[in-house]
C-alpha positions as CSV (number, residue, x, y, z in Angstrom):
1,M,-22.7,-13.2,12.5
2,I,-26.0,-11.4,12.8
3,F,-26.9,-7.9,11.6
4,E,-29.9,-5.7,12.4
5,V,-32.1,-3.5,10.3
6,G,-30.6,0.0,10.3
7,Q,-27.1,-1.2,11.1
8,K,-24.2,0.1,9.0
9,V,-22.0,-2.6,7.5
10,V,-19.1,-2.8,5.1
11,Y,-19.4,-4.5,1.8
12,P,-15.9,-5.3,0.2
13,N,-15.1,-3.3,-2.9
14,H,-18.2,-1.2,-2.4
15,G,-17.8,0.5,1.0
16,V,-20.3,1.4,3.7
17,S,-23.8,0.1,3.3
18,V,-27.0,0.0,5.4
19,V,-29.1,-3.1,6.3
20,E,-32.6,-1.9,5.2
21,E,-34.5,-5.2,5.5
22,I,-34.1,-8.8,6.6
23,S,-36.3,-11.3,4.9
24,S,-36.9,-15.0,4.8
25,T,-37.4,-17.1,1.7
26,A,-36.7,-20.6,0.5
27,F,-34.4,-22.0,-2.1
28,D,-35.2,-25.5,-3.3
29,G,-37.2,-26.0,-0.2
30,T,-34.4,-24.8,2.2
31,P,-35.2,-21.8,4.4
32,Q,-32.9,-18.9,3.8
33,T,-32.4,-15.5,5.4
34,L,-31.6,-12.5,3.2
35,Y,-30.0,-9.2,4.1
36,H,-31.2,-6.3,1.9
37,L,-28.4,-3.7,1.7
38,R,-28.3,-0.2,0.3
39,L,-24.8,0.9,-0.8
40,L,-24.3,4.4,0.3
41,S,-21.8,5.2,-2.5
42,N,-24.6,5.1,-5.2
43,N,-27.8,4.1,-3.4
44,S,-27.9,0.8,-5.3
45,K,-29.4,-2.2,-3.5
46,V,-28.1,-5.8,-3.2
47,M,-29.3,-8.9,-1.4
48,V,-26.8,-11.1,0.5
49,P,-27.9,-14.6,1.8
50,K,-27.0,-15.1,5.4
51,D,-25.1,-18.2,4.5
52,N,-22.9,-16.2,2.2
53,L,-21.9,-13.5,4.6
54,E,-18.4,-14.9,5.2
55,L,-17.9,-15.7,1.6
56,V,-18.6,-12.1,0.4
57,G,-16.7,-10.6,3.5
58,L,-19.6,-8.5,4.8
59,R,-18.6,-7.1,8.2
60,P,-19.7,-4.6,10.8
61,L,-18.5,-1.0,10.5
62,G,-15.0,-0.5,12.0
63,R,-14.5,0.7,15.6
64,A,-12.6,3.9,16.6
65,E,-9.5,2.0,17.6
66,E,-9.5,0.3,14.2
67,I,-9.5,3.7,12.5
68,G,-6.5,4.7,14.7
69,A,-4.6,1.6,13.6
70,L,-5.6,2.4,10.0
71,F,-4.0,5.8,10.2
72,E,-0.8,4.3,11.7
73,I,-0.6,2.0,8.6
74,L,-1.1,4.8,6.2
75,R,1.7,6.9,7.7
76,D,4.3,4.3,8.6
77,G,6.2,4.5,5.4
78,N,6.3,0.7,4.8
79,I,5.3,-0.3,1.3
80,D,5.8,-3.6,-0.3
81,T,5.4,-3.6,-4.1
82,Y,5.9,-5.8,-7.0
83,K,8.1,-4.4,-9.8
84,D,6.0,-6.4,-12.3
85,W,2.6,-4.8,-12.7
86,K,0.8,-8.1,-13.2
87,G,2.0,-9.4,-9.8
88,R,1.3,-6.1,-8.2
89,Y,-2.3,-6.1,-9.6
90,K,-3.0,-9.6,-8.4
91,Q,-1.6,-8.9,-5.0
92,N,-3.7,-5.7,-4.6
93,L,-6.8,-7.3,-6.0
94,D,-6.6,-10.1,-3.5
95,K,-6.3,-7.5,-0.7
96,M,-9.3,-5.5,-2.0
97,K,-11.5,-8.6,-1.9
98,T,-10.9,-9.1,1.8
99,G,-12.6,-5.7,2.6
100,R,-10.4,-5.4,5.7
101,L,-9.1,-1.9,6.4
102,P,-5.4,-2.9,6.9
103,E,-5.3,-4.7,3.5
104,V,-7.1,-1.9,1.6
105,A,-4.7,0.7,3.2
106,E,-1.8,-1.3,1.9
107,V,-3.3,-1.2,-1.6
108,L,-3.8,2.6,-1.3
109,K,-0.2,3.1,-0.2
110,N,1.2,0.8,-2.9
111,L,-0.7,2.5,-5.8
112,S,0.1,6.0,-4.4
113,L,3.8,5.2,-4.5
114,V,3.6,3.7,-8.0
115,S,1.6,6.8,-9.3
116,Q,4.4,9.1,-8.2
117,K,6.9,7.2,-10.5
118,K,4.6,6.6,-13.5
119,S,1.0,6.7,-14.7
120,L,-1.2,4.0,-13.4
121,S,-3.0,1.7,-15.9
122,F,-6.7,2.1,-16.3
123,R,-7.4,-0.9,-14.1
124,E,-5.0,0.2,-11.4
125,K,-6.4,3.8,-11.4
126,K,-9.9,2.4,-10.9
127,M,-8.6,0.2,-8.0
128,Y,-6.8,3.2,-6.5
129,E,-10.0,5.2,-6.6
130,R,-12.0,2.4,-5.0
131,A,-9.5,1.8,-2.2
132,K,-9.4,5.5,-1.4
133,Y,-13.2,5.9,-1.3
134,F,-13.5,2.7,0.6
135,I,-11.3,4.1,3.4
136,V,-12.6,7.6,3.3
137,S,-16.2,6.6,3.6
138,E,-15.6,4.3,6.5
139,V,-13.5,6.9,8.3
140,A,-16.3,9.4,7.8
141,H,-19.0,7.2,9.2
142,V,-17.0,5.9,12.2
143,Q,-15.7,9.4,13.2
144,D,-19.0,11.0,12.3
145,I,-17.4,13.6,10.0
146,D,-18.1,14.5,6.4
147,E,-16.2,12.8,3.6
148,T,-14.2,15.9,2.7
149,E,-12.7,16.1,6.2
150,A,-12.1,12.4,6.2
151,Q,-10.3,12.6,2.8
152,K,-8.0,15.4,4.1
153,A,-7.1,13.2,7.1
154,V,-6.4,10.1,4.9
155,E,-4.4,12.2,2.4
156,G,-2.4,13.8,5.2
157,F,-1.3,10.5,6.7
158,L,-0.6,9.0,3.3
159,G,1.5,12.1,2.4
160,S,3.6,11.5,5.6
161,S,4.2,7.9,4.5
162,L,5.3,8.9,1.0
163,E,7.6,11.6,2.4
164,K,9.3,9.1,4.7
165,I,9.9,6.8,1.7
166,R,11.3,9.8,-0.3
167,L,13.7,10.7,2.5
168,E,14.8,7.1,2.9
169,Q,15.5,6.8,-0.8
170,E,17.5,10.0,-0.8
171,A,19.6,8.7,2.2
172,K,20.3,5.5,0.3
173,E,21.4,7.4,-2.8
174,V,23.7,9.5,-0.7
175,D,25.2,6.5,1.1
176,K,25.6,4.7,-2.3
177,A,27.4,7.7,-3.8
178,A,29.7,7.9,-0.7
179,K,30.6,4.2,-1.0
180,V,31.4,4.7,-4.7
181,A,33.6,7.7,-4.0
182,A,35.4,5.8,-1.2
183,K,36.1,2.9,-3.6
184,T,37.3,5.3,-6.3
185,D,39.7,7.0,-3.9
186,E,41.0,3.6,-2.6
187,A,41.6,2.4,-6.2
188,E,43.4,5.6,-7.1
189,A,45.6,5.3,-4.0
190,G,46.4,1.7,-4.7
191,G,47.3,2.5,-8.3
192,G,49.7,5.2,-7.2
193,N,51.6,2.8,-4.9
194,V,52.0,0.3,-7.8
195,A,53.5,3.0,-10.0
196,D,56.0,4.0,-7.3
197,N,57.0,0.4,-6.8
198,D,57.6,0.1,-10.6
199,D,59.9,3.2,-10.6
200,D,61.9,1.7,-7.8
201,M,62.4,-1.5,-9.7
202,V,63.6,0.3,-12.8
203,E,66.1,2.3,-10.8
204,D,67.5,-0.8,-9.2
205,V,68.1,-2.5,-12.6
206,V,69.9,0.6,-13.9
207,M,72.2,0.8,-10.9
208,E,73.0,-2.9,-11.2
209,A,73.9,-2.4,-14.9
210,M,76.2,0.4,-14.2
211,A,78.0,-1.5,-11.4
212,S,78.7,-4.4,-13.8
């Protein structure tokens, strides 16, 4: 993969960056091409060897259709999460390292749902903030809008997803309560029949005793 000076790229866990310079050097006598990047989140600079591009996950800025697919993921209401925080953290960390929009969107949904039920740990809160900024910054650059507008769009789609989950959970609770009520009614009806049968048996015994 080849990038050009001035091109916007995405650096996993850091967001949108700009290629400011491409230089050549040598390590142990081996020629090496270096990409000099400026991270737009804080204007810090990093150098990435061309041979390490795939390793670090550096990629071009997303296309418009990829942003559309991102919004679909954010609002679809499908969230897979570990109950154990250690498993959840590892799963989310692995997804963040890829730097791919679909995986980062899953992290954002996952931690948003968890945060509605309980407070996030310090590490998970930091991961939530990174995931959110990562998505917001790329949406803003791809759609050529400011980050405030991009954040409103992201939060809107995310809110739709969480609302779907809430409604699904409410429906499950209603269904569960209905099943419990039905089983209770069935048990009570069955118990009444047993009592009636017992009364009939006692009456038969008494009649037989009187006849003898």
